[in-house]
Backbone as ProteinMPNN parsed JSONL, in Angstrom:
{"seq_chain_A": "MSEGQSIGGGAERRPVPGRASHSSLLGFQVFLVEDEVLVAAIVEDMLAEFGCVLAGAAASVDEALTALQTAPDLDAAILDVNLGGEKVYPVADLLARRGVPLVFSTGYGPADLALRYPTCRLLHKPYRPEALAQVLVEFARGPLC", "coords_chain_A": {"N_chain_A": [[-51.112, 2.035, -34.659], [-48.686, -0.227, -35.581], [-45.956, -2.278, -33.808], [-42.942, -0.617, -34.041], [-43.444, 0.815, -36.21], [-43.007, 3.153, -38.911], [-43.415, 6.713, -38.251], [-43.7, 8.383, -40.141], [-28.315, 10.112, -16.742], [-27.419, 7.188, -16.691], [-25.546, 4.431, -15.38], [-22.823, 3.074, -17.308], [-23.42, 0.369, -19.352], [-22.008, -2.54, -20.677], [-21.674, -4.697, -23.658], [-22.891, -8.016, -23.487], [-20.665, -10.507, -23.736], [-20.814, -12.971, -26.384], [-23.517, -13.278, -26.216], [-24.999, -11.585, -27.785], [-27.43, -11.14, -30.175], [-27.716, -9.956, -32.521], [-25.371, -8.923, -34.709], [-24.657, -6.665, -36.052], [-25.364, -4.547, -34.2], [-23.609, -4.812, -32.075], [-21.678, -3.037, -29.803], [-23.186, -0.691, -30.245], [-24.068, 2.328, -29.616], [-26.503, 3.559, -27.34], [-28.749, 5.75, -26.013], [-30.965, 6.283, -23.327], [-34.091, 7.466, -22.272], [-36.465, 7.158, -19.966], [-39.014, 6.98, -17.448], [-40.012, 5.245, -15.638], [-38.988, 2.871, -13.592], [-38.783, 0.101, -13.595], [-39.454, -0.589, -16.339], [-37.303, 0.843, -17.471], [-35.226, -0.867, -16.763], [-35.797, -3.237, -17.73], [-35.424, -2.549, -20.576], [-32.736, -1.757, -20.706], [-31.596, -4.319, -20.108], [-32.538, -5.632, -22.483], [-31.044, -4.106, -24.366], [-28.293, -4.834, -23.733], [-28.435, -7.541, -24.173], [-28.735, -7.484, -26.902], [-26.132, -6.642, -27.567], [-25.648, -4.084, -27.441], [-24.261, -0.772, -26.135], [-25.242, 0.998, -23.399], [-25.21, 4.028, -23.349], [-25.999, 6.108, -21.778], [-28.511, 7.156, -19.568], [-31.593, 8.65, -18.462], [-34.345, 9.793, -16.274], [-35.826, 11.883, -16.61], [-36.664, 15.17, -18.18], [-34.907, 17.159, -17.682], [-32.819, 15.689, -16.343], [-31.918, 14.163, -18.626], [-31.261, 16.36, -20.534], [-29.102, 17.35, -19.162], [-27.418, 15.107, -18.895], [-26.846, 14.605, -21.547], [-24.97, 16.621, -22.26], [-22.477, 15.615, -21.868], [-22.402, 13.369, -23.18], [-21.165, 10.626, -25.279], [-20.658, 10.321, -28.663], [-23.701, 9.209, -30.126], [-25.592, 6.478, -31.383], [-28.141, 5.974, -31.496], [-31.325, 6.822, -29.738], [-33.494, 5.946, -27.387], [-36.85, 6.849, -26.411], [-39.129, 7.645, -24.002], [-42.195, 9.065, -24.284], [-43.977, 10.28, -22.541], [-43.019, 11.855, -19.629], [-43.432, 11.526, -16.457], [-45.761, 13.386, -16.56], [-44.565, 15.326, -18.398], [-43.511, 16.165, -21.37], [-41.211, 14.721, -23.657], [-40.178, 16.192, -25.523], [-38.24, 18.44, -25.545], [-35.659, 17.017, -25.237], [-35.764, 15.28, -27.618], [-35.698, 17.138, -29.583], [-33.264, 18.188, -29.314], [-31.535, 15.912, -29.804], [-32.395, 15.227, -32.373], [-31.492, 17.464, -33.822], [-28.619, 16.748, -33.551], [-28.445, 14.686, -35.219], [-29.057, 12.126, -34.323], [-30.691, 9.047, -34.582], [-33.993, 8.392, -33.566], [-36.117, 6.512, -31.288], [-39.359, 6.364, -30.339], [-40.973, 5.536, -27.354], [-43.88, 4.441, -26.057], [-47.014, 4.398, -24.296], [-49.064, 5.391, -25.677], [-49.917, 7.147, -28.448], [-49.218, 10.3, -28.961], [-50.944, 12.982, -30.899], [-49.617, 14.906, -32.063], [-46.868, 13.764, -32.588], [-46.2, 12.551, -34.904], [-46.318, 14.613, -36.561], [-44.32, 16.461, -35.626], [-41.933, 14.679, -35.744], [-41.542, 13.234, -38.344], [-40.13, 11.133, -39.538], [-39.022, 9.51, -37.632], [-39.231, 6.59, -35.327], [-41.766, 4.555, -33.874], [-42.519, 2.649, -30.862], [-45.042, 0.907, -29.365], [-45.784, 0.645, -25.915], [-46.687, -2.548, -24.251], [-43.789, -3.755, -25.687], [-42.172, -6.157, -27.67], [-38.878, -7.744, -27.485], [-37.699, -8.329, -29.84], [-38.979, -6.388, -31.586], [-37.904, -4.055, -30.859], [-35.212, -4.55, -31.44], [-35.338, -4.875, -34.083], [-35.803, -2.283, -35.073], [-33.55, -0.871, -34.054], [-31.585, -2.223, -35.623], [-32.166, -1.532, -38.216], [-31.5, 1.336, -37.859], [-28.859, 0.85, -37.473], [-28.21, 0.389, -39.956], [-28.352, 2.779, -41.474], [-29.14, 6.286, -41.183], [-32.303, 7.419, -40.138], [-33.753, 9.519, -39.264]], "CA_chain_A": [[-49.807, 1.801, -35.336], [-48.038, -1.339, -34.904], [-44.72, -2.072, -33.19], [-41.865, -0.323, -34.949], [-43.901, 1.284, -37.477], [-42.354, 4.563, -39.041], [-44.497, 7.613, -37.81], [-43.644, 9.593, -40.889], [-27.072, 9.455, -16.783], [-27.304, 5.759, -15.959], [-24.255, 3.753, -15.526], [-22.668, 2.548, -18.735], [-23.525, -1.071, -19.494], [-21.094, -3.192, -21.818], [-22.382, -5.833, -24.282], [-22.744, -9.282, -22.81], [-20.055, -11.213, -24.763], [-21.402, -14.176, -26.732], [-25.005, -13.204, -25.909], [-25.493, -10.664, -28.879], [-28.174, -11.834, -31.225], [-27.524, -9.038, -33.847], [-23.894, -8.453, -34.825], [-24.678, -5.066, -36.32], [-25.631, -3.822, -32.955], [-22.375, -4.869, -31.172], [-21.056, -1.715, -29.452], [-24.123, 0.358, -30.669], [-24.23, 3.415, -28.338], [-27.794, 3.896, -27.192], [-29.278, 6.614, -24.952], [-32.397, 5.747, -22.951], [-34.883, 8.167, -21.371], [-37.482, 6.374, -19.406], [-39.105, 7.487, -16.082], [-40.553, 3.985, -15.105], [-37.779, 2.267, -13.354], [-38.89, -1.415, -14.107], [-39.358, -0.317, -17.748], [-35.883, 1.031, -17.827], [-34.4, -2.005, -16.416], [-36.099, -4.2, -18.923], [-34.957, -2.229, -21.823], [-31.499, -1.86, -20.375], [-31.409, -5.807, -20.437], [-32.712, -5.913, -23.77], [-29.902, -3.707, -25.016], [-27.307, -5.612, -23.195], [-28.733, -8.964, -24.928], [-28.41, -7.249, -28.421], [-24.804, -6.296, -27.771], [-25.561, -2.58, -27.363], [-23.891, -0.206, -25.046], [-26.016, 1.879, -22.774], [-24.232, 5.283, -23.27], [-26.504, 7.088, -20.907], [-29.934, 6.922, -19.208], [-32.317, 9.49, -17.657], [-35.585, 9.597, -16.067], [-36.598, 13.109, -16.857], [-36.198, 15.92, -19.303], [-33.819, 17.833, -17.075], [-31.525, 14.731, -16.255], [-31.42, 13.717, -20.085], [-30.445, 17.261, -21.13], [-27.79, 17.365, -18.467], [-26.484, 14.052, -19.356], [-26.384, 14.837, -23.112], [-23.947, 17.597, -22.296], [-21.186, 15.056, -21.762], [-22.702, 12.085, -23.842], [-20.444, 10.456, -26.382], [-21.522, 10.192, -30.036], [-24.737, 8.153, -29.988], [-25.959, 5.719, -32.505], [-29.625, 6.03, -31.335], [-31.868, 7.147, -28.537], [-34.938, 5.455, -27.083], [-37.354, 8.145, -25.559], [-40.434, 7.57, -23.477], [-42.908, 10.248, -24.614], [-44.4, 11.154, -21.266], [-42.021, 11.61, -18.359], [-44.249, 12.172, -15.448], [-46.492, 14.334, -17.239], [-43.678, 16.257, -19.09], [-43.204, 15.567, -22.88], [-39.85, 14.455, -23.74], [-39.799, 16.725, -26.883], [-36.819, 19.164, -25.72], [-34.651, 16.118, -25.582], [-35.915, 14.63, -28.904], [-35.398, 18.235, -30.504], [-31.846, 18.318, -29.31], [-31.031, 14.779, -30.338], [-32.617, 15.143, -33.692], [-30.476, 18.366, -34.421], [-27.395, 16.083, -33.804], [-28.698, 13.706, -36.328], [-29.328, 10.825, -33.645], [-31.951, 8.354, -34.91], [-34.886, 8.334, -32.446], [-37.282, 5.608, -31.371], [-40.272, 6.812, -29.345], [-41.445, 4.344, -26.702], [-44.961, 5.06, -25.587], [-48.303, 3.569, -24.233], [-50.215, 5.852, -26.42], [-49.253, 7.99, -29.449], [-49.724, 11.727, -29.163], [-51.348, 13.188, -32.054], [-48.526, 15.579, -32.713], [-45.762, 13.197, -32.748], [-46.045, 12.294, -36.379], [-45.893, 15.949, -37.265], [-42.956, 16.878, -35.08], [-40.819, 13.644, -35.913], [-42.196, 12.331, -39.378], [-39.147, 9.833, -40.02], [-38.595, 8.573, -36.371], [-39.818, 5.291, -35.136], [-42.474, 4.588, -32.611], [-42.922, 1.47, -30.329], [-46.157, 0.933, -28.23], [-45.557, -0.438, -24.899], [-45.294, -3.104, -24.106], [-43.199, -4.162, -27.046], [-41.32, -7.369, -27.733], [-37.33, -7.356, -27.828], [-37.399, -8.371, -31.36], [-39.6, -5.293, -32.158], [-36.746, -2.995, -30.405], [-33.966, -5.014, -32.097], [-35.613, -4.588, -35.645], [-35.708, -0.887, -35.243], [-32.16, -0.583, -33.947], [-30.762, -2.864, -36.742], [-32.566, -0.495, -39.13], [-30.889, 2.435, -37.563], [-27.572, 0.689, -37.731], [-28.088, 0.285, -41.601], [-28.343, 3.939, -42.057], [-30.047, 7.043, -40.373], [-33.782, 7.496, -40.563], [-34.247, 10.745, -39.032]], "C_chain_A": [[-49.167, 0.583, -34.765], [-46.626, -1.154, -34.554], [-43.673, -1.573, -34.197], [-42.154, 0.337, -36.328], [-43.344, 2.666, -37.497], [-43.61, 5.443, -38.731], [-44.212, 8.717, -38.914], [-42.441, 10.548, -40.227], [-26.907, 8.163, -15.954], [-25.822, 5.27, -16.061], [-24.114, 3.08, -16.888], [-22.823, 1.005, -18.62], [-22.813, -1.577, -20.887], [-21.966, -4.302, -22.367], [-22.013, -6.978, -23.526], [-21.916, -10.213, -23.897], [-20.693, -12.73, -25.01], [-22.826, -14.273, -26.668], [-25.657, -12.258, -27.088], [-26.233, -11.389, -29.996], [-28.152, -11.105, -32.549], [-26.193, -8.351, -33.926], [-23.833, -7.015, -35.218], [-24.853, -4.18, -35.217], [-24.49, -3.969, -31.852], [-21.664, -3.422, -30.795], [-21.967, -0.557, -29.702], [-24.399, 1.151, -29.683], [-25.8, 4.02, -28.391], [-28.064, 4.836, -25.832], [-30.782, 6.46, -24.473], [-32.908, 6.966, -22.043], [-36.351, 7.491, -21.042], [-37.69, 6.681, -17.887], [-39.602, 6.283, -15.221], [-39.33, 3.094, -14.749], [-37.841, 0.767, -13.76], [-38.792, -1.519, -15.648], [-38.056, -0.128, -18.15], [-34.907, -0.06, -17.648], [-34.474, -3.08, -17.401], [-35.341, -3.97, -20.178], [-33.492, -2.125, -21.653], [-30.982, -3.378, -20.659], [-31.417, -6.07, -21.857], [-31.378, -5.495, -24.537], [-28.736, -4.404, -24.89], [-27.233, -6.924, -24.084], [-28.445, -8.662, -26.434], [-27.02, -6.909, -28.563], [-24.5, -4.728, -27.774], [-24.885, -2.08, -26.122], [-24.781, 0.82, -24.567], [-25.041, 3.048, -22.611], [-24.737, 6.37, -22.366], [-28.033, 6.861, -20.745], [-30.366, 8.074, -18.353], [-33.78, 9.152, -17.472], [-36.529, 10.869, -16.118], [-35.983, 14.139, -17.785], [-34.855, 16.632, -18.847], [-32.609, 16.96, -16.881], [-31.112, 14.383, -17.731], [-30.775, 14.978, -20.593], [-29.162, 17.544, -20.377], [-26.956, 16.217, -18.878], [-25.986, 14.02, -20.697], [-25.25, 15.961, -23.369], [-22.585, 17.02, -22.395], [-21.31, 13.7, -22.439], [-21.934, 11.856, -25.011], [-21.333, 10.374, -27.603], [-22.516, 8.852, -29.831], [-25.149, 7.683, -31.281], [-27.692, 5.804, -32.543], [-30.018, 6.383, -30.059], [-33.345, 6.401, -28.531], [-35.551, 6.402, -25.941], [-38.658, 7.723, -25.196], [-40.969, 9.016, -23.766], [-43.269, 11.218, -23.497], [-43.647, 10.732, -20.106], [-42.773, 12.441, -17.221], [-45.252, 13.47, -15.687], [-45.866, 15.338, -18.247], [-43.377, 15.626, -20.424], [-41.606, 15.609, -22.914], [-39.243, 15.318, -25.048], [-38.544, 17.728, -26.779], [-35.622, 18.35, -25.782], [-34.587, 15.575, -26.969], [-35.42, 15.835, -29.882], [-33.593, 18.331, -30.392], [-31.122, 17.086, -29.803], [-31.203, 14.665, -31.886], [-31.822, 16.256, -34.393], [-28.989, 17.779, -34.442], [-27.415, 15.103, -34.65], [-28.751, 12.253, -35.565], [-30.641, 10.229, -33.959], [-32.701, 7.874, -33.539], [-35.906, 7.287, -32.712], [-38.199, 6.292, -30.204], [-40.788, 5.603, -28.608], [-42.675, 4.863, -25.839], [-46.237, 4.093, -25.353], [-49.393, 4.097, -25.112], [-49.309, 6.854, -27.45], [-49.878, 9.393, -29.549], [-49.927, 12.236, -30.683], [-50.327, 14.126, -32.797], [-47.179, 14.857, -32.92], [-45.38, 13.114, -34.029], [-45.599, 13.68, -36.964], [-44.714, 16.495, -36.861], [-41.739, 15.985, -35.676], [-41.324, 12.718, -36.888], [-41.483, 10.927, -39.744], [-38.697, 9.06, -38.886], [-39.509, 7.38, -36.301], [-40.591, 5.476, -33.897], [-42.777, 3.028, -32.242], [-43.933, 1.636, -29.338], [-45.709, 0.05, -27.301], [-46.803, -1.22, -24.741], [-44.881, -3.647, -25.408], [-42.285, -5.41, -26.735], [-39.795, -6.937, -27.852], [-37.052, -7.443, -29.152], [-38.06, -7.086, -32.18], [-38.525, -4.069, -32.096], [-35.645, -3.381, -31.357], [-33.991, -4.567, -33.518], [-35.252, -3.102, -35.894], [-34.075, -0.453, -35.09], [-31.232, -1.059, -35.098], [-31.011, -1.92, -38.02], [-31.749, 0.749, -39.037], [-29.275, 2.091, -37.96], [-27.199, 0.533, -39.344], [-27.926, 1.634, -42.19], [-29.28, 4.979, -41.126], [-31.333, 7.382, -41.128], [-34.554, 8.75, -40.255], [-33.163, 11.745, -38.487]], "O_chain_A": [[-49.128, 0.408, -33.547], [-46.038, -0.118, -34.866], [-43.589, -2.215, -35.244], [-41.39, 0.406, -37.291], [-43.18, 3.328, -36.472], [-44.736, 4.984, -38.922], [-44.464, 9.89, -38.638], [-42.199, 11.656, -40.705], [-26.399, 8.079, -14.835], [-25.033, 5.791, -16.848], [-25.067, 2.608, -17.508], [-22.257, 0.463, -17.671], [-23.047, -1.071, -21.985], [-22.865, -4.801, -21.69], [-20.933, -7.006, -22.937], [-22.53, -10.626, -24.88], [-21.004, -13.505, -24.105], [-23.369, -15.311, -27.048], [-26.88, -12.276, -27.221], [-25.627, -12.202, -30.693], [-28.551, -11.65, -33.578], [-25.945, -7.331, -33.284], [-23.002, -6.253, -34.722], [-24.463, -3.019, -35.339], [-24.505, -3.27, -30.839], [-21.113, -2.796, -31.701], [-21.556, 0.56, -29.387], [-25.042, 0.66, -28.755], [-26.22, 4.772, -29.271], [-27.565, 4.555, -24.742], [-31.702, 6.528, -25.289], [-32.178, 7.405, -21.154], [-37.223, 7.37, -21.902], [-36.729, 6.66, -17.118], [-39.556, 6.447, -14.002], [-38.696, 2.605, -15.684], [-36.835, 0.284, -14.279], [-38.138, -2.415, -16.18], [-37.591, -0.799, -19.073], [-33.882, -0.14, -18.324], [-33.514, -3.714, -17.84], [-34.737, -4.855, -20.784], [-32.9, -2.482, -22.672], [-30.015, -3.568, -21.397], [-30.483, -6.638, -22.423], [-30.719, -6.296, -25.199], [-28.094, -4.625, -25.917], [-26.195, -7.315, -24.619], [-27.953, -9.54, -27.143], [-26.613, -6.861, -29.724], [-23.41, -4.218, -28.034], [-24.872, -2.791, -25.117], [-25.128, 1.623, -25.433], [-24.137, 2.992, -21.777], [-24.089, 7.397, -22.168], [-28.72, 6.433, -21.672], [-29.559, 8.499, -17.526], [-34.403, 8.426, -18.247], [-37.707, 10.889, -15.758], [-34.821, 13.971, -18.155], [-33.86, 16.661, -19.572], [-31.491, 17.372, -17.192], [-29.907, 14.337, -17.975], [-29.683, 14.794, -21.131], [-28.191, 17.969, -21.004], [-25.786, 16.425, -19.201], [-24.906, 13.517, -21.007], [-24.731, 16.159, -24.468], [-21.643, 17.654, -22.87], [-20.386, 12.899, -22.298], [-21.925, 12.762, -25.844], [-22.563, 10.362, -27.541], [-22.143, 7.739, -29.462], [-25.071, 8.434, -32.254], [-28.343, 5.692, -33.582], [-29.167, 6.304, -29.172], [-34.122, 6.325, -29.482], [-35.003, 6.683, -24.875], [-39.389, 7.405, -26.134], [-40.289, 10.014, -23.524], [-43.039, 12.424, -23.415], [-43.595, 9.588, -19.654], [-42.748, 13.664, -17.083], [-45.349, 14.404, -14.891], [-46.593, 16.111, -18.872], [-42.969, 14.465, -20.426], [-40.911, 16.41, -22.288], [-38.108, 15.166, -25.498], [-37.84, 17.878, -27.778], [-34.604, 18.813, -26.297], [-33.491, 15.402, -27.501], [-34.789, 15.541, -30.897], [-32.853, 18.524, -31.356], [-29.995, 17.297, -30.25], [-30.355, 14.126, -32.597], [-31.466, 16.026, -35.548], [-28.183, 18.245, -35.247], [-26.334, 14.564, -34.892], [-28.481, 11.256, -36.235], [-31.665, 10.834, -33.641], [-32.194, 7.18, -32.657], [-36.461, 7.067, -33.788], [-37.645, 6.724, -29.193], [-41.042, 4.616, -29.299], [-42.451, 5.684, -24.95], [-46.462, 3.145, -26.106], [-50.441, 3.483, -25.316], [-48.165, 7.224, -27.186], [-50.932, 9.591, -30.154], [-49.134, 11.91, -31.566], [-50.232, 14.097, -34.024], [-46.333, 15.528, -33.512], [-44.282, 13.559, -34.362], [-44.643, 13.805, -37.73], [-44.015, 17.034, -37.719], [-40.693, 16.523, -36.041], [-41.569, 11.557, -36.559], [-42.047, 9.901, -40.126], [-38.042, 8.033, -39.066], [-40.423, 7.202, -37.107], [-40.29, 6.284, -33.018], [-43.197, 2.243, -33.092], [-43.752, 2.474, -28.455], [-45.3, -1.078, -27.576], [-47.888, -0.716, -25.03], [-45.763, -3.985, -26.197], [-41.753, -5.579, -25.638], [-39.526, -5.823, -28.3], [-36.213, -6.698, -29.656], [-37.672, -6.825, -33.319], [-38.315, -3.287, -33.023], [-35.17, -2.494, -32.068], [-33.048, -4.037, -34.104], [-34.499, -2.762, -36.807], [-33.492, 0.216, -35.943], [-30.264, -0.397, -35.471], [-30.073, -1.611, -38.755], [-31.303, 1.227, -40.08], [-28.57, 2.866, -38.607], [-26.059, 0.566, -39.805], [-27.416, 1.733, -43.306], [-30.117, 4.476, -40.375], [-31.454, 7.574, -42.337], [-35.641, 9.06, -40.743], [-33.47, 12.908, -38.228]]}, "name": "protein", "num_of_chains": 1, "seq": "MSEGQSIGGGAERRPVPGRASHSSLLGFQVFLVEDEVLVAAIVEDMLAEFGCVLAGAAASVDEALTALQTAPDLDAAILDVNLGGEKVYPVADLLARRGVPLVFSTGYGPADLALRYPTCRLLHKPYRPEALAQVLVEFARGPLC"}
């Protein structure tokens, strides 16, 4: 699959004034689940560059589920599929029930991902900032999953 193709609690970061390249993403509340510190930092920087607000971040399923108990209304979530050998599915299921659009970020695509979440989006690592921005802009236009 190509980048962004449809597959059928960190500290809050504020948008960087004057640096947002996508006006529809200004203030867009995004939750991030990523277990690789460097990747998480890069994605957080991308989100800030787009004008998004990091509404929460977690590195494990347990951390994410705990953080989501007090998370604000979310506009989107970026989920690494494999978190240290554990699948992110319990987090994705919770977010999907809440109607939060999901983008899965992974180095590989588990075969059952398309079956479990047919309308969500998938970005293959490594992905370009433009690919993530495109998906988030589509989410800002209306829910896809």
